[in-house]
C-alpha positions in Angstrom: 84.7 116.7 71.2 82.0 119.1 71.9 79.7 120.0 75.4 76.7 120.9 74.0 75.8 122.3 77.4 78.9 124.9 78.0 80.4 124.7 74.6 83.5 123.7 75.6 85.4 122.5 73.0 88.3 120.3 73.2 90.2 117.2 72.1 92.3 114.9 73.7 93.3 112.1 71.3 94.1 108.3 72.1 96.7 106.1 71.0 99.6 107.5 70.0 101.6 110.5 71.3 104.9 111.9 72.7 107.1 111.4 75.6 110.3 112.5 77.2 112.8 111.0 79.4 112.2 111.7 82.8 115.4 110.0 84.7 118.3 108.1 84.5 116.7 105.1 85.4 114.7 105.0 82.1 111.2 106.1 83.5 109.6 107.9 80.6 106.9 110.6 81.1 103.6 110.9 78.9 100.0 111.4 79.1 97.7 108.6 80.9 95.0 109.0 77.7 98.0 108.1 75.0 98.8 104.4 76.9 94.7 104.2 78.2 93.7 100.6 77.5 96.8 99.9 75.8 97.9 95.9 75.8 101.8 97.0 75.1 103.7 100.6 74.6 106.6 101.2 72.4 108.8 104.0 72.8 111.0 105.4 70.3 113.9 107.4 70.7 115.3 110.2 68.9 118.1 108.0 67.5 115.6 105.9 65.8 115.8 103.1 68.1 112.2 101.5 69.8 112.3 99.6 72.8 109.2 98.0 75.0 108.1 99.9 77.5 106.6 98.8 81.1 103.6 100.5 82.8 105.4 102.1 86.3 102.3 104.0 87.4 99.4 106.5 86.5 97.4 109.5 87.5 94.3 109.8 86.0 93.7 113.0 87.4 96.2 114.4 86.4 96.1 113.0 82.7 100.2 111.4 83.6 101.9 107.9 83.0 105.1 106.9 84.2 106.6 104.0 81.7 110.0 102.4 81.8 112.5 101.7 79.2 115.5 99.1 79.9 118.2 100.9 77.6 121.2 98.5 78.1 123.7 101.3 76.5 123.6 104.9 75.2 121.1 106.2 77.6 119.4 108.9 76.8 119.9 112.0 78.3 116.5 113.1 81.0 115.0 116.7 80.2 116.1 119.2 82.7 113.6 119.9 84.9 112.9 123.9 85.5 109.7 125.1 87.3 106.8 126.6 86.6 105.6 128.3 89.7 107.2 131.5 88.7 105.9 131.6 85.0 104.6 134.7 83.5 101.8 135.2 80.7 104.2 136.2 77.8 107.1 134.1 78.6 108.6 132.3 75.4 107.7 128.6 75.4 108.3 125.6 73.2 106.5 122.4 72.3 108.0 119.5 71.3 106.4 116.0 69.7 105.0 114.0 67.2 102.1 116.0 65.6 100.0 113.7 63.2 103.2 111.2 63.0 105.4 113.9 62.0 108.7 113.0 64.2 110.5 115.6 66.9 108.2 118.8 65.4 109.4 121.8 67.5 106.6 124.8 67.6 106.8 127.7 69.8 104.0 130.4 71.0 103.9 132.2 74.7 102.0 131.1 77.9 98.7 132.4 77.2 97.0 132.3 80.3 97.8 130.2 83.7 95.8 128.2 86.4 93.4 127.1 83.7 91.1 124.1 84.3 89.7 121.3 81.4 86.6 119.7 81.6 86.7 115.7 80.3 84.1 113.8 78.6 83.5 111.6 82.1 82.5 115.1 84.3 86.1 115.4 85.5 88.7 118.0 85.1 92.1 118.9 85.3 92.8 122.0 87.5 95.7 124.4 87.3 97.0 124.2 83.4 99.4 126.1 81.5 97.4 128.0 78.7 99.8 128.5 75.5 99.3 129.5 71.9 102.0 127.0 70.7 101.1 124.9 68.0 99.6 121.4 69.8 98.0 118.9 67.6 97.0 115.2 67.9 100.2 113.5 68.4 101.6 116.3 70.5 100.2 114.5 73.7 102.7 113.9 76.4 105.4 115.6 75.0 107.2 118.4 76.5 106.6 122.2 77.0 110.2 123.7 77.7 111.0 127.1 78.4 113.3 129.3 76.5 116.3 127.7 78.5 115.4 124.3 77.3 114.2 123.2 80.8 110.5 121.4 81.3 108.1 123.4 82.4 104.9 121.2 81.5 103.4 118.1 79.8 101.4 118.9 76.8 98.0 117.4 77.0 95.3 118.5 75.1 93.9 121.4 72.7 90.9 123.5 72.4 89.7 122.9 68.6 86.7 122.8 66.9 88.0 121.0 63.8 90.8 118.7 66.0 93.6 120.3 65.1 95.5 123.3 66.7 93.4 126.4 66.8 96.2 128.2 68.9 94.9 127.3 72.4 96.6 124.4 73.6 97.1 123.5 77.4 99.9 121.4 79.3 100.2 119.9 83.0 102.7 122.1 85.2 106.0 120.5 85.9 105.8 121.4 89.4 102.8 119.3 89.4 104.1 116.4 87.5 107.6 116.8 90.3 104.9 115.9 92.7 103.0 113.5 90.9 105.4 111.2 89.3 106.8 109.8 92.7 103.6 109.3 94.3 102.7 107.3 90.4 105.9 105.5 90.9 105.0 104.7 94.5 101.4 103.1 94.0 102.7 101.2 90.8 105.0 99.4 93.1 102.3 98.8 95.4 100.4 97.3 92.6 103.6 95.1 91.4 102.9 93.6 94.9 100.2 91.5 94.0 101.9 88.6 93.0 103.9 88.4 95.8 100.9 88.7 98.1 99.0 85.9 95.9 101.9 83.9 96.9 101.8 84.6 101.3 102.1 87.7 103.3 105.5 85.9 104.4 107.2 86.3 100.9 105.3 89.8 100.5 106.3 91.1 103.9 110.1 91.8 102.7 109.1 93.6 99.3 106.4 95.8 101.3 109.0 96.9 104.0 112.0 97.5 101.3 108.9 99.3 99.7 107.9 101.3 102.9 111.7 101.5 104.2 112.3 103.7 100.4 109.4 106.0 100.6 109.6 107.5 104.6 111.2 109.9 105.2 114.1 110.0 107.8 111.6 111.3 110.9 109.4 108.3 110.2 111.9 105.7 110.1 111.6 104.7 114.0 107.8 103.8 112.8 109.0 101.7 110.5 108.9 98.4 112.1 104.8 99.1 113.6 103.8 100.3 109.9 105.6 96.8 108.2 103.3 95.1 111.1 100.1 97.1 110.0 100.8 95.9 106.3 101.4 92.6 107.1 98.5 91.9 108.8 96.4 93.7 106.2 98.5 91.5 103.4 97.0 88.0 105.2 93.1 89.5 104.3 91.4 88.0 101.2 91.3 91.8 99.8 95.3 92.1 100.7 96.4 94.2 98.0 93.2 96.9 98.4 94.4 96.9 102.0 98.0 97.4 101.2 96.6 100.0 98.6 94.4 101.9 101.0 97.0 102.0 103.8 99.7 103.3 101.5 97.2 106.0 100.1 96.4 107.2 103.6 99.7 107.5 104.8 101.2 109.1 101.3 101.6 112.8 102.7 104.1 111.4 104.9 105.9 109.2 102.8 106.2 111.8 100.2 107.5 114.5 103.0 
């Protein structure tokens, strides 16, 4: 895709991609553009097993999506989590993904630059990206970018490419951003899941909302639980109950996340 005004050339392929296991609960991280408008998602593990995934939450602004799979036995190990605030230009990195459908491909490179911004067709931009020369091609989207110790430092998201294939300029969302965004996406996904309960009536919804609030709040806010829950219960009685709950949780999110 080419922006004729700025001459920015970039590629954000949709529909297929990569991902990685985030935690022992079966959460899988990928790019939002990989699952955008999808009616279902199928996750294939390294051992060949396939599982249907449910959507937990997304962050369009960071091009991240959180899925969840239920693996009854022999659960895959999550990727070790590193940090990105201390990355240095020239540092060795490794990208894993499925470029052009070639499963579990490893490419190597270095951190070429930090704090890059990437414009999108809709005029929005993804900020604070890692730039790397590790080969990233269509199908790599959502895959992990690792340091030399095998720790996650980013999520591969896009390439700068006149041809649509790797031109030595790829971008990844820093893991520090992922660490901040994923719990928020999970929280808002849980709020969305309360829609069915809200439709069944505020009394049934109240228990779920209160439980959600309790899990999200820090110890310093526990004393406010009853007041917050009553406010949410009142919001859930309005015709636009779900939107009211979402707005309320969104407003208090900085407190919830600590």
